[in-house]
One Martini backbone bead per residue (centre of mass of N, CA, C, O) as a GRO file, in nm:
protein
  434
    1MET     BB    1  -1.755   3.343   0.927
    2PRO     BB    2  -1.897   3.071   0.850
    3GLU     BB    3  -2.161   2.894   0.852
    4PRO     BB    4  -2.277   2.644   1.006
    5LEU     BB    5  -2.297   2.293   0.944
    6THR     BB    6  -2.485   2.039   0.912
    7PRO     BB    7  -2.490   1.715   0.849
    8GLN     BB    8  -2.704   1.744   0.628
    9ASP     BB    9  -2.560   1.959   0.466
   10LEU     BB   10  -2.299   1.803   0.407
   11LEU     BB   11  -2.430   1.558   0.261
   12ALA     BB   12  -2.562   1.724   0.036
   13LEU     BB   13  -2.299   1.849  -0.075
   14ASP     BB   14  -2.155   1.589  -0.127
   15ARG     BB   15  -2.355   1.478  -0.337
   16GLN     BB   16  -2.324   1.729  -0.534
   17HIS     BB   17  -1.972   1.756  -0.541
   18VAL     BB   18  -1.849   1.477  -0.438
   19TRP     BB   19  -1.592   1.255  -0.544
   20HIS     BB   20  -1.552   0.932  -0.482
   21PRO     BB   21  -1.392   0.653  -0.459
   22TYR     BB   22  -1.510   0.420  -0.667
   23GLY     BB   23  -1.750   0.615  -0.778
   24PRO     BB   24  -2.019   0.773  -0.846
   25MET     BB   25  -2.204   1.061  -0.996
   26PRO     BB   26  -2.363   1.024  -0.768
   27GLY     BB   27  -2.389   0.852  -0.502
   28LYS     BB   28  -2.558   0.564  -0.377
   29THR     BB   29  -2.407   0.602  -0.096
   30ALA     BB   30  -2.386   0.733   0.197
   31PRO     BB   31  -2.156   0.859   0.378
   32LEU     BB   32  -1.978   0.876   0.656
   33LEU     BB   33  -1.959   1.122   0.914
   34VAL     BB   34  -1.665   1.255   1.029
   35GLU     BB   35  -1.557   1.445   1.312
   36SER     BB   36  -1.345   1.244   1.455
   37ALA     BB   37  -1.016   1.121   1.583
   38SER     BB   38  -0.903   0.849   1.811
   39GLY     BB   39  -0.691   0.626   1.796
   40VAL     BB   40  -0.930   0.372   1.681
   41ARG     BB   41  -1.149   0.611   1.653
   42LEU     BB   42  -1.455   0.704   1.493
   43ARG     BB   43  -1.636   0.996   1.498
   44LEU     BB   44  -1.964   1.071   1.455
   45ALA     BB   45  -2.195   1.317   1.373
   46GLN     BB   46  -2.396   1.066   1.345
   47PRO     BB   47  -2.563   0.808   1.414
   48VAL     BB   48  -2.513   0.454   1.322
   49GLU     BB   49  -2.664   0.191   1.418
   50GLU     BB   50  -2.623   0.316   1.717
   51GLN     BB   51  -2.340   0.450   1.633
   52ALA     BB   52  -2.096   0.700   1.733
   53GLU     BB   53  -1.859   0.486   1.700
   54LEU     BB   54  -1.561   0.348   1.534
   55VAL     BB   55  -1.367   0.092   1.471
   56ASP     BB   56  -1.069   0.077   1.293
   57GLY     BB   57  -1.002  -0.183   1.040
   58MET     BB   58  -0.811  -0.001   0.806
   59SER     BB   59  -0.610   0.236   0.854
   60SER     BB   60  -0.675   0.412   0.627
   61TRP     BB   61  -0.566   0.236   0.402
   62TRP     BB   62  -0.298   0.130   0.580
   63SER     BB   63  -0.166   0.400   0.737
   64ALA     BB   64  -0.275   0.414   1.054
   65VAL     BB   65  -0.069   0.255   1.265
   66HIS     BB   66  -0.105   0.474   1.526
   67GLY     BB   67  -0.347   0.608   1.464
   68TYR     BB   68  -0.510   0.884   1.615
   69ASN     BB   69  -0.402   1.164   1.753
   70HIS     BB   70  -0.096   1.161   1.801
   71PRO     BB   71   0.124   1.327   1.997
   72VAL     BB   72   0.386   1.290   1.835
   73LEU     BB   73   0.273   1.374   1.554
   74ASN     BB   74   0.154   1.640   1.638
   75ASP     BB   75   0.422   1.772   1.726
   76ALA     BB   76   0.565   1.749   1.455
   77ALA     BB   77   0.364   1.920   1.296
   78ARG     BB   78   0.366   2.173   1.473
   79GLY     BB   79   0.670   2.235   1.462
   80GLN     BB   80   0.689   2.259   1.149
   81LEU     BB   81   0.469   2.475   1.104
   82GLU     BB   82   0.637   2.702   1.256
   83ARG     BB   83   0.858   2.704   1.030
   84MET     BB   84   0.744   2.518   0.771
   85SER     BB   85   0.530   2.375   0.530
   86HIS     BB   86   0.679   2.497   0.261
   87VAL     BB   87   0.921   2.422  -0.008
   88MET     BB   88   1.090   2.412  -0.264
   89PHE     BB   89   1.315   2.155  -0.411
   90GLY     BB   90   1.433   2.336  -0.622
   91GLY     BB   91   1.750   2.431  -0.503
   92LEU     BB   92   1.643   2.308  -0.232
   93THR     BB   93   1.660   2.239   0.124
   94HIS     BB   94   1.598   2.023   0.422
   95GLU     BB   95   1.591   1.853   0.712
   96PRO     BB   96   1.347   1.657   0.686
   97ALA     BB   97   1.437   1.529   0.413
   98VAL     BB   98   1.718   1.435   0.494
   99ARG     BB   99   1.641   1.259   0.733
  100LEU     BB  100   1.447   1.071   0.581
  101ALA     BB  101   1.637   0.960   0.371
  102LYS     BB  102   1.838   0.836   0.571
  103ARG     BB  103   1.636   0.653   0.712
  104LEU     BB  104   1.555   0.483   0.464
  105VAL     BB  105   1.836   0.376   0.404
  106ASP     BB  106   1.879   0.236   0.686
  107ILE     BB  107   1.598   0.035   0.668
  108THR     BB  108   1.674  -0.067   0.403
  109PRO     BB  109   1.820  -0.222   0.178
  110GLU     BB  110   2.153  -0.162   0.119
  111PRO     BB  111   2.156  -0.085  -0.200
  112LEU     BB  112   1.972   0.147  -0.106
  113GLN     BB  113   2.079   0.508  -0.152
  114HIS     BB  114   1.832   0.654  -0.305
  115VAL     BB  115   1.592   0.939  -0.285
  116PHE     BB  116   1.255   0.986  -0.397
  117LEU     BB  117   1.018   1.228  -0.335
  118ALA     BB  118   0.675   1.184  -0.330
  119ASP     BB  119   0.325   1.222  -0.323
  120SER     BB  120   0.280   0.903  -0.364
  121GLY     BB  121   0.255   0.580  -0.434
  122SER     BB  122   0.183   0.599  -0.734
  123VAL     BB  123   0.415   0.799  -0.801
  124SER     BB  124   0.644   0.610  -0.713
  125VAL     BB  125   0.593   0.415  -0.950
  126GLU     BB  126   0.637   0.608  -1.179
  127VAL     BB  127   0.930   0.666  -1.100
  128ALA     BB  128   1.037   0.379  -1.115
  129VAL     BB  129   0.983   0.340  -1.414
  130LYS     BB  130   1.141   0.583  -1.516
  131MET     BB  131   1.412   0.496  -1.411
  132CYS     BB  132   1.436   0.235  -1.581
  133LEU     BB  133   1.398   0.355  -1.863
  134GLN     BB  134   1.628   0.569  -1.839
  135TYR     BB  135   1.859   0.383  -1.782
  136TRP     BB  136   1.861   0.222  -2.050
  137ARG     BB  137   1.895   0.466  -2.230
  138SER     BB  138   2.163   0.570  -2.096
  139VAL     BB  139   2.315   0.269  -2.162
  140GLY     BB  140   2.213   0.182  -2.468
  141GLN     BB  141   1.896   0.032  -2.413
  142PRO     BB  142   1.601   0.131  -2.551
  143ARG     BB  143   1.438  -0.149  -2.584
  144LYS     BB  144   1.399  -0.140  -2.274
  145GLN     BB  145   1.033  -0.093  -2.206
  146ARG     BB  146   0.925  -0.327  -2.039
  147LEU     BB  147   0.703  -0.505  -1.823
  148LEU     BB  148   0.695  -0.736  -1.545
  149THR     BB  149   0.433  -0.941  -1.409
  150TRP     BB  150   0.184  -1.053  -1.200
  151ARG     BB  151  -0.103  -1.162  -1.139
  152GLY     BB  152  -0.303  -0.980  -0.897
  153GLY     BB  153  -0.221  -0.687  -0.907
  154TYR     BB  154  -0.133  -0.361  -0.741
  155HIS     BB  155  -0.007   0.002  -0.816
  156GLY     BB  156  -0.236   0.197  -0.909
  157ASP     BB  157  -0.404   0.493  -1.089
  158THR     BB  158  -0.193   0.552  -1.272
  159TRP     BB  159  -0.059   0.478  -1.566
  160GLN     BB  160   0.170   0.270  -1.519
  161PRO     BB  161   0.038   0.119  -1.284
  162MET     BB  162  -0.209   0.018  -1.448
  163SER     BB  163  -0.036  -0.166  -1.650
  164VAL     BB  164   0.036  -0.370  -1.374
  165CYS     BB  165  -0.232  -0.452  -1.338
  166ASP     BB  166  -0.477  -0.650  -1.354
  167PRO     BB  167  -0.617  -0.720  -1.678
  168ASP     BB  168  -0.842  -0.917  -1.540
  169GLY     BB  169  -1.108  -0.783  -1.358
  170GLY     BB  170  -1.010  -0.520  -1.301
  171MET     BB  171  -1.040  -0.172  -1.262
  172HIS     BB  172  -0.845  -0.139  -1.548
  173GLU     BB  173  -0.972  -0.289  -1.798
  174LEU     BB  174  -1.078  -0.044  -1.970
  175TRP     BB  175  -0.756   0.031  -2.068
  176GLN     BB  176  -0.726  -0.169  -2.267
  177GLY     BB  177  -0.528  -0.056  -2.551
  178VAL     BB  178  -0.394   0.210  -2.409
  179LEU     BB  179  -0.201   0.092  -2.250
  180PRO     BB  180   0.072  -0.037  -2.188
  181ARG     BB  181   0.227  -0.335  -2.291
  182GLN     BB  182   0.258  -0.601  -2.089
  183ILE     BB  183   0.393  -0.867  -1.885
  184PHE     BB  184   0.228  -1.179  -1.782
  185ALA     BB  185   0.220  -1.372  -1.527
  186ASP     BB  186   0.126  -1.583  -1.329
  187ALA     BB  187   0.000  -1.630  -1.047
  188PRO     BB  188   0.090  -1.693  -0.749
  189PRO     BB  189   0.091  -1.923  -0.539
  190ALA     BB  190  -0.069  -1.990  -0.263
  191GLY     BB  191   0.106  -1.927   0.028
  192PHE     BB  192   0.340  -1.845   0.252
  193ASP     BB  193   0.404  -2.162   0.360
  194ALA     BB  194   0.438  -2.277   0.096
  195ALA     BB  195   0.571  -2.471  -0.118
  196PRO     BB  196   0.747  -2.439  -0.377
  197ASP     BB  197   0.686  -2.417  -0.724
  198ALA     BB  198   0.874  -2.535  -0.976
  199ALA     BB  199   0.697  -2.463  -1.223
  200TYR     BB  200   0.664  -2.165  -1.155
  201ALA     BB  201   0.958  -2.086  -1.147
  202ALA     BB  202   1.006  -2.165  -1.444
  203HIS     BB  203   0.807  -1.963  -1.562
  204LEU     BB  204   0.956  -1.709  -1.473
  205ARG     BB  205   1.227  -1.765  -1.607
  206GLU     BB  206   1.127  -1.796  -1.899
  207LEU     BB  207   0.995  -1.516  -1.935
  208ILE     BB  208   1.247  -1.346  -1.880
  209ALA     BB  209   1.427  -1.472  -2.096
  210ARG     BB  210   1.244  -1.417  -2.349
  211HIS     BB  211   1.224  -1.081  -2.268
  212ALA     BB  212   1.502  -0.942  -2.200
  213ASP     BB  213   1.548  -0.737  -2.445
  214GLU     BB  214   1.263  -0.566  -2.343
  215LEU     BB  215   1.331  -0.553  -2.039
  216ALA     BB  216   1.344  -0.335  -1.770
  217ALA     BB  217   1.128  -0.473  -1.559
  218VAL     BB  218   1.031  -0.604  -1.250
  219ILE     BB  219   0.701  -0.595  -1.086
  220VAL     BB  220   0.619  -0.632  -0.730
  221GLU     BB  221   0.447  -0.763  -0.461
  222PRO     BB  222   0.566  -0.861  -0.167
  223VAL     BB  223   0.381  -1.149  -0.050
  224VAL     BB  224   0.150  -0.914  -0.097
  225GLN     BB  225  -0.155  -0.886  -0.255
  226GLY     BB  226  -0.368  -0.645  -0.237
  227ALA     BB  227  -0.611  -0.495  -0.417
  228GLY     BB  228  -0.603  -0.760  -0.614
  229GLY     BB  229  -0.674  -0.994  -0.344
  230MET     BB  230  -0.532  -1.060  -0.073
  231SER     BB  231  -0.265  -1.230  -0.130
  232PHE     BB  232  -0.039  -1.498  -0.059
  233HIS     BB  233   0.320  -1.568  -0.084
  234SER     BB  234   0.611  -1.697  -0.139
  235PRO     BB  235   0.935  -1.578  -0.094
  236ALA     BB  236   1.078  -1.757  -0.310
  237TYR     BB  237   0.989  -1.588  -0.566
  238LEU     BB  238   1.183  -1.353  -0.513
  239ARG     BB  239   1.441  -1.515  -0.562
  240VAL     BB  240   1.380  -1.590  -0.850
  241LEU     BB  241   1.369  -1.304  -0.959
  242ARG     BB  242   1.652  -1.216  -0.882
  243GLU     BB  243   1.806  -1.431  -1.042
  244ALA     BB  244   1.679  -1.375  -1.324
  245CYS     BB  245   1.755  -1.075  -1.344
  246ASP     BB  246   2.060  -1.115  -1.321
  247ALA     BB  247   2.091  -1.315  -1.567
  248HIS     BB  248   1.918  -1.087  -1.776
  249ASP     BB  249   1.934  -0.781  -1.727
  250VAL     BB  250   1.713  -0.702  -1.495
  251LEU     BB  251   1.507  -0.518  -1.317
  252LEU     BB  252   1.394  -0.471  -0.964
  253ILE     BB  253   1.065  -0.417  -0.827
  254PHE     BB  254   0.936  -0.308  -0.512
  255ASP     BB  255   0.608  -0.289  -0.379
  256GLU     BB  256   0.580  -0.138  -0.037
  257ILE     BB  257   0.322   0.028   0.028
  258ALA     BB  258   0.156  -0.196   0.197
  259THR     BB  259   0.409  -0.368   0.346
  260GLY     BB  260   0.534  -0.153   0.491
  261PHE     BB  261   0.603  -0.108   0.826
  262GLY     BB  262   0.515  -0.425   0.944
  263ARG     BB  263   0.252  -0.571   0.833
  264THR     BB  264   0.394  -0.880   0.790
  265GLY     BB  265   0.637  -0.881   1.035
  266ALA     BB  266   0.814  -0.707   0.859
  267LEU     BB  267   0.935  -0.416   0.777
  268PHE     BB  268   0.994  -0.565   0.503
  269ALA     BB  269   0.906  -0.808   0.280
  270ALA     BB  270   1.191  -0.871   0.167
  271GLU     BB  271   1.298  -1.010   0.431
  272HIS     BB  272   1.167  -1.293   0.388
  273ALA     BB  273   1.390  -1.338   0.135
  274ALA     BB  274   1.668  -1.193   0.146
  275VAL     BB  275   1.621  -0.948  -0.061
  276ALA     BB  276   1.707  -0.704  -0.317
  277PRO     BB  277   1.625  -0.444  -0.487
  278ASP     BB  278   1.667  -0.176  -0.714
  279VAL     BB  279   1.365  -0.093  -0.641
  280MET     BB  280   1.165   0.109  -0.406
  281CYS     BB  281   0.832   0.138  -0.274
  282VAL     BB  282   0.674   0.392  -0.069
  283GLY     BB  283   0.397   0.446   0.176
  284LYS     BB  284   0.124   0.520   0.355
  285ALA     BB  285   0.279   0.459   0.656
  286LEU     BB  286   0.504   0.677   0.644
  287THR     BB  287   0.300   0.905   0.808
  288GLY     BB  288   0.072   0.758   0.972
  289GLY     BB  289  -0.174   0.904   0.800
  290TYR     BB  290  -0.138   1.229   0.777
  291LEU     BB  291   0.017   1.235   0.491
  292THR     BB  292   0.108   1.268   0.173
  293LEU     BB  293   0.353   1.006   0.083
  294GLY     BB  294   0.642   0.913  -0.105
  295ALA     BB  295   0.896   0.663  -0.217
  296THR     BB  296   1.203   0.622  -0.414
  297LEU     BB  297   1.437   0.364  -0.431
  298CYS     BB  298   1.791   0.327  -0.520
  299THR     BB  299   2.067   0.252  -0.674
  300THR     BB  300   2.373   0.356  -0.780
  301ALA     BB  301   2.362   0.239  -1.065
  302ILE     BB  302   2.111   0.394  -1.153
  303ALA     BB  303   2.199   0.681  -1.091
  304ASP     BB  304   2.455   0.678  -1.269
  305GLY     BB  305   2.324   0.609  -1.539
  306ILE     BB  306   2.144   0.859  -1.562
  307SER     BB  307   2.383   1.077  -1.510
  308ARG     BB  308   2.523   0.970  -1.804
  309GLY     BB  309   2.318   1.063  -1.994
  310GLU     BB  310   2.161   1.256  -2.226
  311LEU     BB  311   1.975   1.291  -1.964
  312PRO     BB  312   2.129   1.385  -1.651
  313VAL     BB  313   1.827   1.348  -1.538
  314LEU     BB  314   1.546   1.318  -1.352
  315ALA     BB  315   1.228   1.354  -1.515
  316HIS     BB  316   1.122   1.480  -1.214
  317GLY     BB  317   0.893   1.736  -1.035
  318PRO     BB  318   0.714   1.794  -0.786
  319THR     BB  319   0.588   2.053  -0.618
  320PHE     BB  320   0.568   1.868  -0.329
  321MET     BB  321   0.845   1.786  -0.301
  322GLY     BB  322   0.961   1.737   0.014
  323ASN     BB  323   0.766   1.806   0.222
  324PRO     BB  324   0.822   1.913   0.539
  325LEU     BB  325   0.571   1.815   0.689
  326ALA     BB  326   0.571   1.521   0.591
  327ALA     BB  327   0.868   1.453   0.665
  328ALA     BB  328   0.847   1.503   0.971
  329VAL     BB  329   0.625   1.293   1.025
  330ALA     BB  330   0.769   1.049   0.906
  331ASP     BB  331   1.008   1.050   1.100
  332ALA     BB  332   0.832   1.022   1.356
  333SER     BB  333   0.693   0.755   1.275
  334ILE     BB  334   0.948   0.582   1.262
  335ASP     BB  335   1.041   0.633   1.547
  336LEU     BB  336   0.789   0.521   1.685
  337LEU     BB  337   0.809   0.235   1.575
  338LEU     BB  338   1.121   0.174   1.666
  339SER     BB  339   1.069   0.241   1.988
  340GLN     BB  340   0.912  -0.024   1.967
  341ASP     BB  341   0.754  -0.350   1.984
  342TRP     BB  342   0.624  -0.417   1.688
  343VAL     BB  343   0.655  -0.719   1.651
  344GLN     BB  344   0.475  -0.805   1.892
  345GLU     BB  345   0.222  -0.652   1.805
  346VAL     BB  346   0.182  -0.804   1.537
  347LYS     BB  347   0.168  -1.084   1.665
  348ARG     BB  348  -0.078  -1.025   1.840
  349ILE     BB  349  -0.268  -0.963   1.607
  350GLU     BB  350  -0.237  -1.226   1.459
  351ALA     BB  351  -0.350  -1.404   1.685
  352GLY     BB  352  -0.625  -1.259   1.708
  353LEU     BB  353  -0.716  -1.313   1.416
  354ARG     BB  354  -0.705  -1.620   1.416
  355GLU     BB  355  -0.908  -1.662   1.645
  356GLY     BB  356  -1.147  -1.460   1.559
  357MET     BB  357  -1.174  -1.581   1.243
  358ALA     BB  358  -1.218  -1.892   1.248
  359PRO     BB  359  -1.540  -1.915   1.241
  360ALA     BB  360  -1.572  -1.832   0.933
  361ALA     BB  361  -1.518  -2.115   0.797
  362SER     BB  362  -1.839  -2.206   0.861
  363ILE     BB  363  -1.950  -2.011   0.665
  364PRO     BB  364  -2.148  -1.971   0.424
  365GLY     BB  365  -1.941  -1.880   0.139
  366VAL     BB  366  -1.667  -1.950   0.254
  367ARG     BB  367  -1.345  -2.015   0.125
  368GLU     BB  368  -1.138  -1.827   0.309
  369VAL     BB  369  -0.896  -1.803   0.577
  370ARG     BB  370  -0.649  -1.535   0.630
  371VAL     BB  371  -0.317  -1.478   0.785
  372LEU     BB  372  -0.080  -1.187   0.808
  373GLY     BB  373  -0.003  -1.044   1.048
  374ALA     BB  374  -0.192  -0.736   1.010
  375ILE     BB  375  -0.377  -0.954   0.832
  376GLY     BB  376  -0.725  -1.006   0.745
  377VAL     BB  377  -0.902  -1.272   0.555
  378ILE     BB  378  -1.210  -1.302   0.369
  379GLN     BB  379  -1.314  -1.540   0.129
  380LEU     BB  380  -1.543  -1.571  -0.107
  381ASP     BB  381  -1.765  -1.741  -0.355
  382HIS     BB  382  -1.852  -1.434  -0.390
  383ALA     BB  383  -1.979  -1.144  -0.421
  384VAL     BB  384  -1.999  -0.879  -0.231
  385ASP     BB  385  -2.223  -0.711  -0.026
  386MET     BB  386  -2.126  -0.414   0.062
  387ALA     BB  387  -2.361  -0.284   0.214
  388ALA     BB  388  -2.428  -0.523   0.405
  389ALA     BB  389  -2.144  -0.559   0.527
  390THR     BB  390  -2.110  -0.276   0.640
  391ARG     BB  391  -2.358  -0.275   0.826
  392ALA     BB  392  -2.270  -0.514   1.000
  393ALA     BB  393  -2.013  -0.379   1.110
  394VAL     BB  394  -2.147  -0.126   1.231
  395ARG     BB  395  -2.324  -0.279   1.438
  396GLU     BB  396  -2.036  -0.366   1.579
  397GLY     BB  397  -1.847  -0.096   1.572
  398VAL     BB  398  -1.718  -0.111   1.264
  399TRP     BB  399  -1.474  -0.035   1.015
  400LEU     BB  400  -1.524  -0.137   0.677
  401ARG     BB  401  -1.391  -0.235   0.325
  402PRO     BB  402  -1.522  -0.405   0.105
  403PHE     BB  403  -1.432  -0.626  -0.183
  404ARG     BB  404  -1.553  -0.811  -0.401
  405ASP     BB  405  -1.466  -1.124  -0.225
  406LEU     BB  406  -1.387  -0.928   0.030
  407ILE     BB  407  -1.305  -0.948   0.386
  408TYR     BB  408  -1.110  -0.709   0.568
  409THR     BB  409  -0.812  -0.642   0.781
  410MET     BB  410  -0.601  -0.341   0.899
  411PRO     BB  411  -0.500  -0.268   1.182
  412PRO     BB  412  -0.383  -0.094   1.408
  413TYR     BB  413  -0.117  -0.149   1.629
  414ILE     BB  414  -0.288  -0.024   1.887
  415THR     BB  415  -0.480  -0.245   1.906
  416GLY     BB  416  -0.665  -0.391   2.123
  417ASP     BB  417  -0.801  -0.684   2.223
  418ASP     BB  418  -1.098  -0.594   2.234
  419ASP     BB  419  -1.101  -0.455   1.953
  420LEU     BB  420  -1.009  -0.702   1.798
  421ALA     BB  421  -1.256  -0.876   1.866
  422ARG     BB  422  -1.453  -0.680   1.734
  423ILE     BB  423  -1.344  -0.699   1.449
  424CYS     BB  424  -1.388  -1.004   1.414
  425ALA     BB  425  -1.694  -0.995   1.453
  426ALA     BB  426  -1.743  -0.808   1.209
  427VAL     BB  427  -1.625  -0.985   0.990
  428CYS     BB  428  -1.820  -1.219   1.035
  429ALA     BB  429  -2.083  -1.059   0.994
  430ALA     BB  430  -2.015  -0.969   0.705
  431ALA     BB  431  -2.000  -1.258   0.589
  432ARG     BB  432  -2.295  -1.341   0.649
  433GLU     BB  433  -2.427  -1.073   0.489
  434GLY     BB  434  -2.230  -1.047   0.214
   0.00000   0.00000   0.00000
């Protein structure tokens, strides 16, 4: 057995060897060392700001919707581990993957009938784009190679997803000129409940019509633009996109990685608009935050088109595709979600966020406070001091991860009212100091 390491040893080794997301090497700020997690709490290996544990206001980047160390998900993982943790998916199949695929088909919009199990959300977007490009090549329209999206979006950090993230001021601006050149509409007008803007709808229709001959697909995050700015828009624009894509023979991709599995108050954000995409990407909450897994769903028309092409297979096959352990936990997580009144829980959280975050509107420097489902956002009129805002939240006993001009929370659905009030107090404290 290796010698036990003290928290100080671990943090020193972390600084020396571990490259954290969106950070330099070595990091400028020491990360907090988590020893264990249960329910909505992260237990720290050593107290920080006199706090030995923190209420998680982030659901581990929006994935841990059931909280941590959940007995149902633990049992699913343990039971599958005793059977097999992994087996290659090429030429083989297994019950967890089959069950999960059928479950996803059952709960997503009806035209989506086929499931490609991917490694992560970002990879599911790569697969979605590849599906659309290969479909058009297979049906004899190889000129249709470009994508259209609106500004303010975020779809992941791998190559094709980066090309449809916001090209100006986003984290992937560095790669402009190297990435594939895509077509960008203006960002959708803000406001989930706002009346649709006829001029903006006309702008979307005109852009799709103008580029139809070269467009493979339109890809958007429905209703909520996540890491690109945490902004909400009217579901009506999704209907505009569906109609324009149908009119001009363009495929429509919905990236539901952040919005899927109830986060916006609907099981999938597409339901707010009562429209179905040709391709849908899911991830994050798919396994309840236990294991990395994504999925790309498509219609029979797309699957048939690819299967009749010059290369009659989808040319993608990750080593860990269909991982039995991840698939078993994902199936259990969906069961757990649907077996309870998750709609009322998300409504309860929404009401708690509205009440608890309302005082932030009077804080100097706060531009807007907005809430939708289990998402609460404070937008500042300046860039947030991330270190100061994080310290302020930690002093309140809460973990938050501010970025750009935003302080936001996406708590687990099991968050109780007292902990929800604590998260709101921390968000407000972070806004004051950040």
